[in-house]
ZABAVEX-346740 format. One record per atom (N, C-alpha, C): residue in one letter; atom name; x, y, z. Coordinates in Angstrom, 1 decimal. Layout:
BEGIN
<'a'; 'CA'; <X; Y; Z>> ...
***
This chain:
BEGIN
<'x'; 'N'; <1.9; -15.2; 1.5>> <'x'; 'CA'; <3.1; -16.0; 1.1>> <'x'; 'C'; <2.9; -16.5; -0.4>> <'x'; 'N'; <1.7; -16.8; -0.7>> <'x'; 'CA'; <1.4; -17.4; -2.0>> <'x'; 'C'; <1.6; -16.3; -3.1>> <'x'; 'N'; <1.2; -15.0; -2.8>> <'x'; 'CA'; <1.4; -14.0; -3.7>> <'x'; 'C'; <2.9; -13.7; -4.0>> <'x'; 'N'; <3.7; -13.8; -2.9>> <'x'; 'CA'; <5.1; -13.6; -3.1>> <'x'; 'C'; <5.7; -14.6; -4.0>> <'x'; 'N'; <5.2; -15.8; -3.9>> <'x'; 'CA'; <5.7; -16.9; -4.8>> <'x'; 'C'; <5.3; -16.7; -6.2>> <'x'; 'N'; <4.1; -16.1; -6.4>> <'x'; 'CA'; <3.6; -15.8; -7.8>> <'x'; 'C'; <4.5; -14.7; -8.4>> <'x'; 'N'; <4.8; -13.6; -7.6>> <'x'; 'CA'; <5.7; -12.6; -8.1>> <'x'; 'C'; <7.0; -13.1; -8.5>> <'x'; 'N'; <7.6; -14.0; -7.6>> <'x'; 'CA'; <8.9; -14.6; -7.9>> <'x'; 'C'; <8.8; -15.5; -9.2>> <'x'; 'N'; <7.7; -16.2; -9.3>> <'x'; 'CA'; <7.6; -17.1; -10.5>> <'x'; 'C'; <7.5; -16.2; -11.8>> <'x'; 'N'; <6.7; -15.1; -11.7>> <'x'; 'CA'; <6.6; -14.2; -12.9>> <'x'; 'C'; <8.0; -13.6; -13.2>> <'x'; 'N'; <8.7; -13.3; -12.2>> <'x'; 'CA'; <10.1; -12.7; -12.5>> <'x'; 'C'; <11.0; -13.8; -13.2>> <'x'; 'N'; <10.9; -15.0; -12.6>> <'x'; 'CA'; <11.7; -16.1; -13.2>> <'x'; 'C'; <11.3; -16.4; -14.6>> <'x'; 'N'; <10.0; -16.4; -14.9>> <'x'; 'CA'; <9.5; -16.6; -16.3>> <'x'; 'C'; <10.1; -15.5; -17.2>> <'x'; 'N'; <10.0; -14.3; -16.7>> <'x'; 'CA'; <10.6; -13.2; -17.5>> <'x'; 'C'; <12.0; -13.3; -17.8>> <'x'; 'N'; <12.8; -13.7; -16.8>> <'x'; 'CA'; <14.3; -14.0; -17.0>> <'x'; 'C'; <14.5; -15.1; -18.0>> <'x'; 'N'; <13.7; -16.2; -17.9>> <'x'; 'CA'; <13.8; -17.3; -18.8>> <'x'; 'C'; <13.5; -16.9; -20.3>> <'x'; 'N'; <12.4; -16.2; -20.4>> <'x'; 'CA'; <12.1; -15.7; -21.8>> <'x'; 'C'; <13.2; -14.8; -22.4>> <'x'; 'N'; <13.7; -13.9; -21.6>> <'x'; 'CA'; <14.8; -13.0; -22.0>> <'x'; 'C'; <16.0; -13.8; -22.4>> <'x'; 'N'; <16.3; -14.8; -21.6>> <'x'; 'CA'; <17.5; -15.7; -21.9>> <'x'; 'C'; <17.3; -16.5; -23.2>> <'x'; 'N'; <16.1; -17.0; -23.4>> <'x'; 'CA'; <15.8; -17.7; -24.7>> <'x'; 'C'; <15.9; -16.7; -25.8>> <'x'; 'N'; <15.4; -15.5; -25.6>> <'x'; 'CA'; <15.5; -14.5; -26.7>> <'x'; 'C'; <16.9; -14.2; -27.1>> <'x'; 'N'; <17.8; -14.2; -26.1>> <'x'; 'CA'; <19.2; -13.8; -26.4>> <'x'; 'C'; <19.9; -15.0; -27.1>> <'x'; 'N'; <19.5; -16.2; -26.8>> <'x'; 'CA'; <20.1; -17.4; -27.4>> <'x'; 'C'; <19.5; -17.6; -28.8>> <'x'; 'N'; <18.3; -17.3; -29.0>> <'x'; 'CA'; <17.6; -17.5; -30.3>> <'x'; 'C'; <17.0; -16.1; -30.8>> <'x'; 'N'; <17.8; -15.2; -31.3>> <'x'; 'CA'; <17.3; -13.9; -31.6>> <'x'; 'C'; <16.3; -13.8; -32.7>> <'x'; 'N'; <16.2; -14.8; -33.5>> <'x'; 'CA'; <15.2; -14.8; -34.6>> <'x'; 'C'; <13.9; -15.4; -34.1>> <'x'; 'N'; <13.8; -16.1; -33.0>> <'x'; 'CA'; <12.6; -16.7; -32.6>> <'x'; 'C'; <11.8; -16.0; -31.5>> <'x'; 'N'; <12.5; -15.5; -30.5>> <'x'; 'CA'; <11.8; -14.8; -29.4>> <'x'; 'C'; <12.4; -13.5; -29.1>> <'x'; 'N'; <11.6; -12.4; -28.9>> <'x'; 'CA'; <12.2; -11.1; -28.7>> <'x'; 'C'; <12.7; -11.0; -27.2>> <'x'; 'N'; <13.8; -10.3; -27.0>> <'x'; 'CA'; <14.3; -10.1; -25.7>> <'x'; 'C'; <13.4; -9.0; -25.0>> <'x'; 'N'; <13.6; -8.9; -23.7>> <'x'; 'CA'; <12.8; -7.9; -23.0>> <'x'; 'C'; <13.0; -6.5; -23.5>> <'x'; 'N'; <14.3; -6.2; -23.8>> <'x'; 'CA'; <14.6; -4.9; -24.4>> <'x'; 'C'; <13.9; -4.6; -25.7>> <'x'; 'N'; <13.9; -5.6; -26.6>> <'x'; 'CA'; <13.3; -5.4; -27.9>> <'x'; 'C'; <11.7; -5.4; -27.8>> <'x'; 'N'; <11.2; -6.2; -26.9>> <'x'; 'CA'; <9.7; -6.2; -26.7>> <'x'; 'C'; <9.3; -4.8; -26.2>> <'x'; 'N'; <10.0; -4.3; -25.2>> <'x'; 'CA'; <9.7; -3.0; -24.7>> <'x'; 'C'; <9.8; -1.9; -25.7>> <'x'; 'N'; <10.9; -2.0; -26.5>> <'x'; 'CA'; <11.0; -1.0; -27.6>> <'x'; 'C'; <9.9; -1.0; -28.6>> <'x'; 'N'; <9.4; -2.2; -28.9>> <'x'; 'CA'; <8.3; -2.3; -29.8>> <'x'; 'C'; <7.0; -1.7; -29.2>> <'x'; 'N'; <6.8; -2.0; -27.9>> <'x'; 'CA'; <5.6; -1.4; -27.3>> <'x'; 'C'; <5.7; 0.1; -27.1>> <'x'; 'N'; <6.9; 0.6; -26.8>> <'x'; 'CA'; <7.1; 2.0; -26.6>> <'x'; 'C'; <7.1; 2.8; -27.9>> <'x'; 'N'; <7.0; 2.2; -29.0>> <'x'; 'CA'; <7.0; 2.9; -30.3>> <'x'; 'C'; <5.8; 3.7; -30.6>> <'x'; 'N'; <4.7; 3.4; -29.9>> <'x'; 'CA'; <3.4; 4.2; -30.0>> <'x'; 'C'; <3.1; 4.8; -28.6>> <'x'; 'N'; <2.3; 5.8; -28.7>> <'x'; 'CA'; <1.9; 6.5; -27.5>> <'x'; 'C'; <1.0; 5.7; -26.6>> <'x'; 'N'; <0.1; 4.9; -27.2>> <'x'; 'CA'; <-0.7; 4.0; -26.4>> <'x'; 'C'; <0.1; 3.0; -25.7>> <'x'; 'N'; <1.1; 2.5; -26.3>> <'x'; 'CA'; <2.0; 1.5; -25.7>> <'x'; 'C'; <2.7; 2.1; -24.5>> <'x'; 'N'; <3.2; 3.3; -24.6>> <'x'; 'CA'; <3.8; 4.0; -23.5>> <'x'; 'C'; <2.9; 4.2; -22.3>> <'x'; 'N'; <1.6; 4.6; -22.7>> <'x'; 'CA'; <0.6; 4.8; -21.6>> <'x'; 'C'; <0.3; 3.5; -20.9>> <'x'; 'N'; <0.2; 2.4; -21.6>> <'x'; 'CA'; <0.0; 1.1; -21.0>> <'x'; 'C'; <1.2; 0.7; -20.1>> <'x'; 'N'; <2.4; 0.9; -20.6>> <'x'; 'CA'; <3.5; 0.5; -19.8>> <'x'; 'C'; <3.6; 1.4; -18.5>> <'x'; 'N'; <3.3; 2.6; -18.6>> <'x'; 'CA'; <3.2; 3.5; -17.4>> <'x'; 'C'; <2.2; 3.0; -16.4>> <'x'; 'N'; <1.0; 2.7; -16.9>> <'x'; 'CA'; <-0.1; 2.2; -16.1>> <'x'; 'C'; <0.3; 0.9; -15.4>> <'x'; 'N'; <0.9; 0.0; -16.2>> <'x'; 'CA'; <1.3; -1.3; -15.7>> <'x'; 'C'; <2.4; -1.1; -14.6>> <'x'; 'N'; <3.3; -0.2; -14.8>> <'x'; 'CA'; <4.3; 0.1; -13.8>> <'x'; 'C'; <3.7; 0.7; -12.5>> <'x'; 'N'; <2.8; 1.6; -12.6>> <'x'; 'CA'; <2.1; 2.1; -11.5>> <'x'; 'C'; <1.3; 1.0; -10.7>> <'x'; 'N'; <0.6; 0.2; -11.5>> <'x'; 'CA'; <-0.2; -0.9; -10.9>> <'x'; 'C'; <0.7; -1.9; -10.1>> <'x'; 'N'; <1.8; -2.3; -10.7>> <'x'; 'CA'; <2.7; -3.2; -10.0>> <'x'; 'C'; <3.4; -2.6; -8.9>> <'x'; 'N'; <3.9; -1.3; -9.1>> <'x'; 'CA'; <4.5; -0.6; -8.0>> <'x'; 'C'; <3.6; -0.4; -6.8>> <'x'; 'N'; <2.4; 0.0; -7.1>> <'x'; 'CA'; <1.4; 0.3; -6.0>> <'x'; 'C'; <1.1; -1.0; -5.2>> <'x'; 'N'; <0.9; -2.1; -5.9>> <'x'; 'CA'; <0.6; -3.3; -5.2>> <'x'; 'C'; <1.8; -3.9; -4.4>> <'x'; 'N'; <3.0; -3.8; -5.0>> <'x'; 'CA'; <4.1; -4.2; -4.2>> <'x'; 'C'; <4.3; -3.3; -3.0>> <'x'; 'N'; <4.1; -2.0; -3.2>> <'x'; 'CA'; <4.2; -1.1; -2.0>> <'x'; 'C'; <3.2; -1.4; -1.0>> <'x'; 'N'; <2.0; -1.6; -1.4>> <'x'; 'CA'; <0.9; -1.8; -0.4>> <'x'; 'C'; <1.1; -3.2; 0.3>> <'x'; 'N'; <1.6; -4.1; -0.5>> <'x'; 'CA'; <1.8; -5.5; 0.1>> <'x'; 'C'; <3.0; -5.5; 1.1>> <'x'; 'N'; <4.1; -4.8; 0.8>> <'x'; 'CA'; <5.2; -5.0; 1.6>> <'x'; 'C'; <5.6; -3.9; 2.6>> <'x'; 'N'; <4.9; -2.7; 2.5>> <'x'; 'CA'; <5.3; -1.6; 3.4>> <'x'; 'C'; <4.1; -1.2; 4.3>> <'x'; 'N'; <2.9; -1.4; 3.9>> <'x'; 'CA'; <1.8; -1.0; 4.7>> <'x'; 'C'; <1.5; -2.1; 5.8>> <'x'; 'N'; <1.5; -1.7; 7.0>> <'x'; 'CA'; <1.3; -2.8; 8.1>> <'x'; 'C'; <-0.1; -3.3; 7.9>> <'x'; 'N'; <-0.2; -4.6; 8.1>> <'x'; 'CA'; <-1.5; -5.3; 8.1>> <'x'; 'C'; <-2.0; -5.4; 9.5>> <'x'; 'N'; <-3.3; -5.4; 9.6>> <'x'; 'CA'; <-4.0; -5.5; 10.9>> <'x'; 'C'; <-4.2; -6.9; 11.3>> 
***
């Protein structure tokens, strides 16, 4: 239950940062802009893919695999 709360909190923080970035475009990058900056290099793409696999695997393991 605690981990679910942490995932929800991370999601809410991301939405908050994106909202602030849209309200103040010169101060904080939006999620789209930050992702575009990271994806501009091959190492950034690899890191994003590994991060996506890590998060996806853990969410899959947490919510679909039955626990004993």
